[in-house]
TORKOL-4160 file (C-alpha; in steps of 0.2 Angstrom, whole numbers, padded with zeros to 4 digits, m for minus):
246
<pt num="1" X="0185" Y="0205" Z="m0047"/>
<pt num="2" X="0178" Y="0187" Z="m0045"/>
<pt num="3" X="0178" Y="0180" Z="m0028"/>
<pt num="4" X="0179" Y="0161" Z="m0035"/>
<pt num="5" X="0192" Y="0152" Z="m0043"/>
<pt num="6" X="0188" Y="0144" Z="m0061"/>
<pt num="7" X="0182" Y="0126" Z="m0056"/>
<pt num="8" X="0186" Y="0111" Z="m0067"/>
<pt num="9" X="0172" Y="0104" Z="m0077"/>
<pt num="10" X="0171" Y="0088" Z="m0069"/>
<pt num="11" X="0167" Y="0098" Z="m0052"/>
<pt num="12" X="0153" Y="0107" Z="m0060"/>
<pt num="13" X="0147" Y="0092" Z="m0068"/>
<pt num="14" X="0146" Y="0082" Z="m0051"/>
<pt num="15" X="0138" Y="0097" Z="m0041"/>
<pt num="16" X="0126" Y="0100" Z="m0054"/>
<pt num="17" X="0121" Y="0081" Z="m0055"/>
<pt num="18" X="0121" Y="0079" Z="m0036"/>
<pt num="19" X="0109" Y="0095" Z="m0034"/>
<pt num="20" X="0097" Y="0089" Z="m0047"/>
<pt num="21" X="0096" Y="0071" Z="m0039"/>
<pt num="22" X="0093" Y="0079" Z="m0022"/>
<pt num="23" X="0080" Y="0090" Z="m0028"/>
<pt num="24" X="0071" Y="0076" Z="m0037"/>
<pt num="25" X="0072" Y="0065" Z="m0022"/>
<pt num="26" X="0064" Y="0079" Z="m0012"/>
<pt num="27" X="0050" Y="0081" Z="m0024"/>
<pt num="28" X="0046" Y="0063" Z="m0024"/>
<pt num="29" X="0046" Y="0062" Z="m0005"/>
<pt num="30" X="0032" Y="0077" Z="m0006"/>
<pt num="31" X="0023" Y="0068" Z="m0020"/>
<pt num="32" X="0022" Y="0052" Z="m0009"/>
<pt num="33" X="0016" Y="0062" Z="0006"/>
<pt num="34" X="0002" Y="0071" Z="m0005"/>
<pt num="35" X="m0003" Y="0054" Z="m0012"/>
<pt num="36" X="m0005" Y="0046" Z="0006"/>
<pt num="37" X="m0014" Y="0061" Z="0012"/>
<pt num="38" X="m0026" Y="0060" Z="m0003"/>
<pt num="39" X="m0029" Y="0041" Z="0000"/>
<pt num="40" X="m0033" Y="0044" Z="0019"/>
<pt num="41" X="m0046" Y="0057" Z="0013"/>
<pt num="42" X="m0054" Y="0046" Z="0001"/>
<pt num="43" X="m0056" Y="0032" Z="0014"/>
<pt num="44" X="m0063" Y="0045" Z="0027"/>
<pt num="45" X="m0076" Y="0051" Z="0013"/>
<pt num="46" X="m0081" Y="0033" Z="0009"/>
<pt num="47" X="m0088" Y="0030" Z="0026"/>
<pt num="48" X="m0100" Y="0045" Z="0023"/>
<pt num="49" X="m0106" Y="0039" Z="0007"/>
<pt num="50" X="m0123" Y="0031" Z="0004"/>
<pt num="51" X="m0124" Y="0013" Z="0000"/>
<pt num="52" X="m0124" Y="0008" Z="m0018"/>
<pt num="53" X="m0129" Y="m0008" Z="m0026"/>
<pt num="54" X="m0114" Y="m0018" Z="m0031"/>
<pt num="55" X="m0118" Y="m0021" Z="m0049"/>
<pt num="56" X="m0118" Y="m0003" Z="m0053"/>
<pt num="57" X="m0099" Y="m0002" Z="m0049"/>
<pt num="58" X="m0093" Y="m0021" Z="m0050"/>
<pt num="59" X="m0085" Y="m0020" Z="m0066"/>
<pt num="60" X="m0079" Y="m0002" Z="m0068"/>
<pt num="61" X="m0076" Y="0005" Z="m0051"/>
<pt num="62" X="m0071" Y="0023" Z="m0048"/>
<pt num="63" X="m0052" Y="0026" Z="m0049"/>
<pt num="64" X="m0052" Y="0039" Z="m0035"/>
<pt num="65" X="m0066" Y="0031" Z="m0023"/>
<pt num="66" X="m0071" Y="0016" Z="m0013"/>
<pt num="67" X="m0089" Y="0015" Z="m0013"/>
<pt num="68" X="m0100" Y="0007" Z="m0001"/>
<pt num="69" X="m0109" Y="m0007" Z="m0009"/>
<pt num="70" X="m0123" Y="m0019" Z="m0004"/>
<pt num="71" X="m0125" Y="m0037" Z="m0012"/>
<pt num="72" X="m0132" Y="m0053" Z="m0011"/>
<pt num="73" X="m0125" Y="m0071" Z="m0014"/>
<pt num="74" X="m0116" Y="m0086" Z="m0007"/>
<pt num="75" X="m0099" Y="m0090" Z="0000"/>
<pt num="76" X="m0088" Y="m0103" Z="m0007"/>
<pt num="77" X="m0085" Y="m0114" Z="0008"/>
<pt num="78" X="m0068" Y="m0121" Z="0012"/>
<pt num="79" X="m0059" Y="m0109" Z="0000"/>
<pt num="80" X="m0053" Y="m0096" Z="0012"/>
<pt num="81" X="m0036" Y="m0086" Z="0010"/>
<pt num="82" X="m0025" Y="m0080" Z="0024"/>
<pt num="83" X="m0014" Y="m0066" Z="0021"/>
<pt num="84" X="0001" Y="m0067" Z="0032"/>
<pt num="85" X="0011" Y="m0052" Z="0038"/>
<pt num="86" X="m0003" Y="m0040" Z="0036"/>
<pt num="87" X="m0003" Y="m0022" Z="0043"/>
<pt num="88" X="m0008" Y="m0029" Z="0060"/>
<pt num="89" X="0006" Y="m0040" Z="0061"/>
<pt num="90" X="0013" Y="m0034" Z="0077"/>
<pt num="91" X="m0001" Y="m0043" Z="0086"/>
<pt num="92" X="0001" Y="m0059" Z="0076"/>
<pt num="93" X="m0011" Y="m0066" Z="0065"/>
<pt num="94" X="m0019" Y="m0065" Z="0048"/>
<pt num="95" X="m0031" Y="m0056" Z="0036"/>
<pt num="96" X="m0043" Y="m0069" Z="0031"/>
<pt num="97" X="m0051" Y="m0068" Z="0013"/>
<pt num="98" X="m0065" Y="m0078" Z="0006"/>
<pt num="99" X="m0072" Y="m0079" Z="m0012"/>
<pt num="100" X="m0090" Y="m0075" Z="m0014"/>
<pt num="101" X="m0102" Y="m0077" Z="m0028"/>
<pt num="102" X="m0114" Y="m0063" Z="m0031"/>
<pt num="103" X="m0132" Y="m0068" Z="m0034"/>
<pt num="104" X="m0135" Y="m0071" Z="m0053"/>
<pt num="105" X="m0116" Y="m0070" Z="m0057"/>
<pt num="106" X="m0102" Y="m0081" Z="m0063"/>
<pt num="107" X="m0089" Y="m0070" Z="m0057"/>
<pt num="108" X="m0082" Y="m0071" Z="m0040"/>
<pt num="109" X="m0078" Y="m0057" Z="m0027"/>
<pt num="110" X="m0065" Y="m0059" Z="m0014"/>
<pt num="111" X="m0072" Y="m0053" Z="0002"/>
<pt num="112" X="m0060" Y="m0047" Z="0016"/>
<pt num="113" X="m0068" Y="m0054" Z="0031"/>
<pt num="114" X="m0056" Y="m0045" Z="0043"/>
<pt num="115" X="m0041" Y="m0049" Z="0054"/>
<pt num="116" X="m0040" Y="m0063" Z="0065"/>
<pt num="117" X="m0028" Y="m0061" Z="0079"/>
<pt num="118" X="m0015" Y="m0075" Z="0083"/>
<pt num="119" X="m0018" Y="m0089" Z="0095"/>
<pt num="120" X="m0001" Y="m0088" Z="0103"/>
<pt num="121" X="0007" Y="m0102" Z="0092"/>
<pt num="122" X="0014" Y="m0104" Z="0074"/>
<pt num="123" X="m0001" Y="m0112" Z="0069"/>
<pt num="124" X="m0014" Y="m0103" Z="0058"/>
<pt num="125" X="m0029" Y="m0097" Z="0069"/>
<pt num="126" X="m0045" Y="m0107" Z="0070"/>
<pt num="127" X="m0057" Y="m0100" Z="0056"/>
<pt num="128" X="m0075" Y="m0098" Z="0062"/>
<pt num="129" X="m0087" Y="m0107" Z="0049"/>
<pt num="130" X="m0094" Y="m0096" Z="0034"/>
<pt num="131" X="m0113" Y="m0094" Z="0033"/>
<pt num="132" X="m0121" Y="m0106" Z="0024"/>
<pt num="133" X="m0134" Y="m0102" Z="0009"/>
<pt num="134" X="m0139" Y="m0084" Z="0003"/>
<pt num="135" X="m0133" Y="m0069" Z="0014"/>
<pt num="136" X="m0133" Y="m0051" Z="0012"/>
<pt num="137" X="m0116" Y="m0042" Z="0013"/>
<pt num="138" X="m0111" Y="m0023" Z="0014"/>
<pt num="139" X="m0094" Y="m0016" Z="0015"/>
<pt num="140" X="m0082" Y="m0005" Z="0005"/>
<pt num="141" X="m0077" Y="m0010" Z="m0013"/>
<pt num="142" X="m0058" Y="m0006" Z="m0012"/>
<pt num="143" X="m0042" Y="m0011" Z="m0021"/>
<pt num="144" X="m0033" Y="m0027" Z="m0014"/>
<pt num="145" X="m0018" Y="m0024" Z="m0003"/>
<pt num="146" X="m0002" Y="m0021" Z="m0013"/>
<pt num="147" X="0008" Y="m0036" Z="m0020"/>
<pt num="148" X="0025" Y="m0030" Z="m0016"/>
<pt num="149" X="0040" Y="m0040" Z="m0021"/>
<pt num="150" X="0035" Y="m0058" Z="m0025"/>
<pt num="151" X="0047" Y="m0071" Z="m0020"/>
<pt num="152" X="0046" Y="m0090" Z="m0024"/>
<pt num="153" X="0033" Y="m0089" Z="m0038"/>
<pt num="154" X="0014" Y="m0092" Z="m0035"/>
<pt num="155" X="0013" Y="m0099" Z="m0017"/>
<pt num="156" X="m0005" Y="m0104" Z="m0019"/>
<pt num="157" X="m0002" Y="m0116" Z="m0033"/>
<pt num="158" X="0010" Y="m0124" Z="m0023"/>
<pt num="159" X="m0002" Y="m0128" Z="m0009"/>
<pt num="160" X="m0015" Y="m0141" Z="m0009"/>
<pt num="161" X="m0024" Y="m0140" Z="0009"/>
<pt num="162" X="m0034" Y="m0126" Z="0013"/>
<pt num="163" X="m0035" Y="m0112" Z="0019"/>
<pt num="164" X="m0021" Y="m0106" Z="0010"/>
<pt num="165" X="m0007" Y="m0095" Z="0016"/>
<pt num="166" X="0001" Y="m0081" Z="0006"/>
<pt num="167" X="0012" Y="m0066" Z="0010"/>
<pt num="168" X="0005" Y="m0056" Z="m0003"/>
<pt num="169" X="m0012" Y="m0056" Z="m0012"/>
<pt num="170" X="m0013" Y="m0057" Z="m0031"/>
<pt num="171" X="m0030" Y="m0056" Z="m0038"/>
<pt num="172" X="m0024" Y="m0064" Z="m0054"/>
<pt num="173" X="m0016" Y="m0079" Z="m0044"/>
<pt num="174" X="m0032" Y="m0080" Z="m0034"/>
<pt num="175" X="m0041" Y="m0082" Z="m0050"/>
<pt num="176" X="m0031" Y="m0094" Z="m0057"/>
<pt num="177" X="m0031" Y="m0105" Z="m0041"/>
<pt num="178" X="m0050" Y="m0104" Z="m0042"/>
<pt num="179" X="m0052" Y="m0107" Z="m0060"/>
<pt num="180" X="m0064" Y="m0093" Z="m0061"/>
<pt num="181" X="m0065" Y="m0074" Z="m0066"/>
<pt num="182" X="m0063" Y="m0063" Z="m0051"/>
<pt num="183" X="m0068" Y="m0045" Z="m0049"/>
<pt num="184" X="m0055" Y="m0032" Z="m0050"/>
<pt num="185" X="m0057" Y="m0026" Z="m0031"/>
<pt num="186" X="m0060" Y="m0034" Z="m0015"/>
<pt num="187" X="m0075" Y="m0031" Z="m0003"/>
<pt num="188" X="m0070" Y="m0025" Z="0013"/>
<pt num="189" X="m0084" Y="m0029" Z="0026"/>
<pt num="190" X="m0090" Y="m0016" Z="0038"/>
<pt num="191" X="m0087" Y="m0016" Z="0056"/>
<pt num="192" X="m0098" Y="m0027" Z="0066"/>
<pt num="193" X="m0096" Y="m0026" Z="0085"/>
<pt num="194" X="m0101" Y="m0045" Z="0087"/>
<pt num="195" X="m0089" Y="m0051" Z="0074"/>
<pt num="196" X="m0072" Y="m0061" Z="0079"/>
<pt num="197" X="m0064" Y="m0052" Z="0065"/>
<pt num="198" X="m0056" Y="m0035" Z="0068"/>
<pt num="199" X="m0060" Y="m0024" Z="0054"/>
<pt num="200" X="m0049" Y="m0009" Z="0051"/>
<pt num="201" X="m0048" Y="m0006" Z="0033"/>
<pt num="202" X="m0040" Y="0011" Z="0033"/>
<pt num="203" X="m0022" Y="0011" Z="0026"/>
<pt num="204" X="m0009" Y="0009" Z="0039"/>
<pt num="205" X="0005" Y="0022" Z="0036"/>
<pt num="206" X="0012" Y="0021" Z="0054"/>
<pt num="207" X="0029" Y="0015" Z="0046"/>
<pt num="208" X="0029" Y="0030" Z="0034"/>
<pt num="209" X="0017" Y="0043" Z="0038"/>
<pt num="210" X="0015" Y="0059" Z="0026"/>
<pt num="211" X="0024" Y="0069" Z="0040"/>
<pt num="212" X="0039" Y="0058" Z="0038"/>
<pt num="213" X="0039" Y="0059" Z="0019"/>
<pt num="214" X="0040" Y="0078" Z="0022"/>
<pt num="215" X="0054" Y="0077" Z="0034"/>
<pt num="216" X="0064" Y="0067" Z="0023"/>
<pt num="217" X="0060" Y="0079" Z="0008"/>
<pt num="218" X="0067" Y="0093" Z="0019"/>
<pt num="219" X="0083" Y="0082" Z="0021"/>
<pt num="220" X="0085" Y="0080" Z="0002"/>
<pt num="221" X="0082" Y="0099" Z="m0001"/>
<pt num="222" X="0095" Y="0102" Z="0013"/>
<pt num="223" X="0108" Y="0091" Z="0004"/>
<pt num="224" X="0106" Y="0102" Z="m0012"/>
<pt num="225" X="0110" Y="0118" Z="m0002"/>
<pt num="226" X="0125" Y="0110" Z="0007"/>
<pt num="227" X="0131" Y="0104" Z="m0010"/>
<pt num="228" X="0131" Y="0121" Z="m0018"/>
<pt num="229" X="0138" Y="0128" Z="m0002"/>
<pt num="230" X="0153" Y="0116" Z="m0001"/>
<pt num="231" X="0156" Y="0120" Z="m0020"/>
<pt num="232" X="0157" Y="0139" Z="m0017"/>
<pt num="233" X="0168" Y="0136" Z="m0002"/>
<pt num="234" X="0180" Y="0125" Z="m0011"/>
<pt num="235" X="0182" Y="0136" Z="m0026"/>
<pt num="236" X="0184" Y="0152" Z="m0016"/>
<pt num="237" X="0200" Y="0163" Z="m0019"/>
<pt num="238" X="0211" Y="0163" Z="m0004"/>
<pt num="239" X="0220" Y="0179" Z="0000"/>
<pt num="240" X="0240" Y="0177" Z="m0004"/>
<pt num="241" X="0251" Y="0178" Z="0011"/>
<pt num="242" X="0266" Y="0190" Z="0012"/>
<pt num="243" X="0278" Y="0176" Z="0010"/>
<pt num="244" X="0270" Y="0171" Z="m0006"/>
<pt num="245" X="0273" Y="0189" Z="m0015"/>
<pt num="246" X="0292" Y="0186" Z="m0020"/>
């Protein structure tokens, strides 16, 4: 004897669709947690790797690593880019990028000089001068910060004065702005105690750490279980009362 009433087709369809959706969202949250943990492991491993020559990885960097590199060349003076609203935004300030021409190359490399804290006003912080002439750099050859949702078109092309400010960093737009070919990654300089810049290049997942993704996954899986339980509860057979047996 069945304990359930025969459900309507649309009730079955809605329940199945809801359960599948909740399961898919839960799996996506678990996938994002795994991605972020793998990224943090790659950053941690990069700091332990030996320094390589930039030319060996410049055009075709490894997809799953952020190599430490060394190179020599010259900065392009007066062409800095200020990334507003970076990961240090709670302290005010900007992440500063400067184009750099490696020795013997025509392509330009965008160098992440680091985070420059705010000065307590709405004005951009005063940038220290870049070194003149040939210099040697070492750092991590890593992907640029994510572009995110672009609003208002190419902000760099709309500005005439330097340094130029942007809320996202698109290397394609930087290349158009500089009228030059730009390498596919940026060089994040290693920490220097004497530098005015704050250099913290590990991804900041404080707003959504891997553990929070897993917590959200648990919630979605719980919704899937609740949907099944509600379906069974609403379609259970009720015992007939004595007054109904006439």
